[in-house]
C-alpha positions as CSV (number, residue, x, y, z in Angstrom):
1,M,22.4,-40.9,-50.5
2,S,20.6,-43.4,-48.4
3,A,23.0,-42.0,-45.3
4,L,23.0,-38.8,-45.9
5,T,19.3,-38.5,-45.3
6,A,19.8,-40.6,-42.5
7,E,21.7,-37.2,-41.0
8,L,19.9,-34.3,-42.0
9,P,17.4,-35.4,-38.9
10,G,20.0,-35.3,-36.1
11,G,21.5,-32.1,-38.1
12,S,18.6,-30.3,-37.8
13,R,18.3,-31.5,-34.6
14,R,21.3,-29.7,-33.4
15,E,21.1,-26.6,-35.8
16,S,17.6,-26.2,-33.9
17,A,19.7,-26.5,-30.4
18,L,22.4,-24.3,-31.4
19,G,19.7,-21.5,-33.1
20,V,17.7,-22.2,-29.1
21,A,20.7,-21.3,-27.1
22,G,21.4,-18.5,-29.7
23,I,18.0,-16.8,-29.4
24,A,18.5,-16.6,-25.6
25,G,21.9,-15.8,-24.7
26,G,21.1,-13.0,-27.1
27,L,18.0,-12.0,-24.4
28,V,19.9,-12.8,-21.3
29,L,22.4,-10.1,-22.3
30,M,19.4,-7.9,-24.0
31,A,18.5,-8.2,-20.0
32,A,21.7,-7.7,-18.5
33,V,22.1,-4.1,-20.9
34,F,18.6,-2.7,-19.9
35,L,19.4,-3.6,-16.3
36,W,22.7,-1.6,-16.5
37,L,21.5,1.3,-18.7
38,W,18.6,1.4,-15.8
39,M,21.7,1.1,-12.9
40,A,23.7,4.1,-15.1
41,R,20.6,6.2,-14.8
42,G,21.0,6.4,-11.2
43,R,22.3,9.7,-9.4
44,E,23.7,9.8,-6.0
45,I,21.5,12.0,-3.8
46,D,22.2,13.6,-0.3
47,A,20.9,10.6,2.1
48,A,20.9,13.5,4.7
49,E,19.0,16.0,3.2
50,Q,16.3,13.3,1.8
51,L,16.3,12.1,5.6
52,R,15.6,15.2,6.7
53,G,13.0,16.0,4.0
54,T,10.5,13.6,5.3
55,F,11.8,12.9,9.7
56,A,12.2,15.3,12.0
57,V,15.6,14.4,11.9
58,P,19.0,16.4,11.7
59,G,20.7,14.0,9.3
60,V,21.5,10.2,9.9
61,P,20.6,8.8,12.9
62,P,23.3,8.3,15.8
63,G,25.1,4.4,15.0
64,W,24.1,3.8,11.3
65,D,26.6,4.5,8.5
66,V,24.9,5.6,4.7
67,A,25.6,2.8,2.0
68,L,23.7,4.4,-0.2
69,A,21.8,6.9,-1.3
70,Q,20.4,7.5,-5.1
71,A,17.7,8.1,-7.6
72,V,17.1,6.0,-9.7
73,P,14.2,5.9,-12.7
74,D,11.1,4.3,-11.7
75,G,11.4,1.6,-14.8
76,I,13.9,0.7,-17.5
77,F,11.7,3.1,-20.0
78,D,10.7,5.5,-17.5
79,L,12.1,8.7,-18.1
80,H,10.1,10.7,-16.1
81,T,9.3,9.5,-12.8
82,E,12.0,8.4,-10.4
83,V,12.9,6.2,-6.7
84,R,15.1,8.0,-4.5
85,I,16.6,5.2,-2.1
86,V,19.0,5.8,1.3
87,R,20.3,2.7,2.5
88,L,22.0,2.8,6.3
89,V,23.6,-0.1,8.1
90,R,24.7,-0.8,10.8
91,A,27.8,1.1,12.5
92,G,30.4,-0.8,13.4
93,A,28.9,-4.5,12.6
94,T,30.5,-7.1,11.1
95,P,29.7,-8.5,7.7
96,D,26.7,-10.2,6.9
97,P,28.2,-13.5,5.7
98,E,25.3,-15.2,4.1
99,P,24.7,-19.1,5.5
100,V,25.7,-22.5,3.4
101,V,24.3,-25.2,3.5
102,A,26.1,-28.6,2.7
103,P,25.0,-30.6,-0.8
104,D,21.8,-33.1,0.8
105,T,21.0,-31.7,4.0
106,K,17.5,-31.9,4.3
107,V,16.4,-28.5,6.6
108,E,12.9,-28.5,8.3
109,W,12.2,-25.0,7.9
110,K,9.6,-25.0,11.0
111,K,12.2,-25.5,12.8
112,L,14.7,-22.4,12.6
113,P,13.3,-20.2,14.6
114,D,12.7,-21.7,16.9
115,A,15.6,-22.4,18.2
116,A,16.7,-18.6,17.1
117,Q,17.6,-15.4,18.9
118,L,16.3,-12.3,19.1
119,G,18.3,-9.6,17.1
120,Q,18.6,-6.0,16.7
121,P,17.8,-4.5,12.9
122,A,20.9,-5.0,10.9
123,R,20.0,-2.6,7.3
124,L,17.4,-0.2,6.9
125,Y,16.4,0.3,3.2
126,L,14.3,3.2,2.6
127,A,12.9,4.2,-0.7
128,W,10.1,6.8,-1.7
129,Y,8.5,6.8,-5.0
130,D,7.0,10.0,-6.9
131,P,3.2,11.0,-5.6
132,S,1.6,10.2,-9.5
133,S,2.5,6.6,-8.8
134,G,3.9,6.3,-4.3
135,A,0.1,5.0,-3.3
136,K,-0.5,2.1,-4.9
137,D,3.7,1.8,-4.8
138,V,3.2,2.2,-1.4
139,E,-0.1,-0.7,-1.0
140,R,2.3,-3.5,-3.4
141,Q,5.3,-3.0,-0.8
142,L,3.3,-4.1,1.7
143,D,0.7,-6.9,0.8
144,S,3.0,-9.5,1.0
145,H,1.3,-11.2,-2.4
146,D,4.6,-14.0,-2.6
147,A,4.0,-15.5,0.2
148,G,3.8,-18.7,1.1
149,E,2.8,-20.7,3.8
150,L,5.1,-22.3,6.6
151,A,3.7,-25.4,6.2
152,K,4.0,-25.6,2.3
153,L,7.8,-24.9,1.6
154,G,9.9,-27.1,-0.4
155,E,13.6,-28.2,-0.4
156,Q,13.8,-24.4,-1.8
157,G,12.2,-22.4,0.9
158,G,10.4,-19.3,0.5
159,K,9.1,-16.2,2.1
160,V,6.3,-16.0,4.7
161,R,4.6,-13.9,6.5
162,V,5.1,-13.5,10.3
163,D,3.0,-10.4,11.5
164,A,0.8,-8.2,10.1
165,G,-1.0,-4.6,11.3
166,K,0.2,-0.8,12.5
167,L,3.2,-0.1,14.3
168,R,2.7,3.8,16.1
169,W,4.5,5.6,14.9
170,G,5.0,9.6,16.6
171,S,0.9,10.1,16.0
172,Y,0.3,7.6,13.0
173,D,-1.2,4.2,13.2
174,A,1.8,3.0,10.4
175,D,0.7,0.0,8.2
176,F,2.7,-3.0,8.2
177,V,4.0,-6.3,7.3
178,H,7.1,-8.5,9.2
179,E,7.8,-11.3,6.8
180,R,10.7,-13.9,7.1
181,L,12.6,-15.3,3.7
182,F,13.8,-19.9,3.9
183,E,16.2,-20.2,1.9
184,K,20.5,-21.3,2.4
185,G,19.4,-23.5,5.0
186,S,18.9,-20.6,7.2
187,F,16.1,-17.0,7.3
188,R,16.1,-13.4,7.7
189,D,13.3,-11.4,8.8
190,A,11.9,-8.8,7.2
191,L,9.5,-5.7,8.5
192,R,8.0,-3.2,5.6
193,V,6.6,-0.4,7.5
194,N,4.7,2.7,6.0
195,L,6.4,6.0,7.0
196,S,4.2,8.6,4.0
197,T,3.0,11.7,4.9
198,Q,1.6,14.4,3.3
199,G,4.0,14.9,0.1
200,H,5.7,12.4,0.4
201,F,5.1,8.0,-0.6
202,C,8.1,6.3,1.8
203,V,8.5,2.5,3.1
204,L,10.8,1.4,5.1
205,N,12.6,-2.2,4.7
206,V,13.5,-3.0,8.6
207,L,16.5,-6.1,8.1
208,W,17.9,-8.6,10.6
209,R,21.1,-10.0,10.0
210,W,20.7,-14.2,8.5
211,G,19.1,-16.7,11.5
212,E,18.2,-13.7,13.9
213,K,14.7,-13.4,14.9
214,G,12.7,-9.8,14.2
215,S,10.5,-8.8,16.3
216,R,7.6,-5.4,16.4
217,E,9.6,-4.4,19.8
218,S,13.1,-4.0,18.0
219,A,11.3,-2.5,14.5
220,L,9.7,0.0,16.8
221,T,13.6,1.5,18.5
222,V,14.1,2.2,14.5
223,L,11.2,4.2,14.7
224,E,12.0,6.0,17.6
225,Q,14.9,7.2,15.6
226,L,13.1,8.1,12.5
227,P,10.4,10.1,14.2
228,P,7.7,12.1,12.0
229,P,7.2,15.6,11.4
230,T,6.1,18.4,13.4
231,K,2.3,18.9,12.3
């Protein structure tokens, strides 16, 4: 009896651990199912038509290829509104491989950009939000709520704000934020700019290649290819 009694606590702990693992596995599975259902509800759209509806362009700007053009629900449980997404990649560009950092390598994040060269935009992500919530969606994209300070980045890196302000876009002064993501022993620059016009809530996300610095000037070359509609 004493031997059996002594085994009970350990057995209970094992059963509890298995139960927790089972619950965690079930939650992960449910999240994967919800994500699959959300993506499955997406539908293909015509990228050129979407661009023509917002910008003074005949279609996809020269020098860019369409990587994705899709309308997806605004949320997993939202059946009424959607976000339209167009992703463009630089035509003829070689793939941008993910950086790999050797184990136990100590990276000094603040020194990385100093030795990096200025790059040209490599990818463009455009998102159009539903008018019912578009103003708040655009504001959220430009607030840099998850950006930190470069001096306080830990070993895992993080995101910092590089610049913010306005870019001249036709007759508009478009709000923008320039961020830099430090991770995997390297960094990647992204600049988001508000290209909303009357009746359209649109944000352009300009991305550069890993290890190349972005700039206002190179972002402006993209805006010149996507001029606003004439009033």
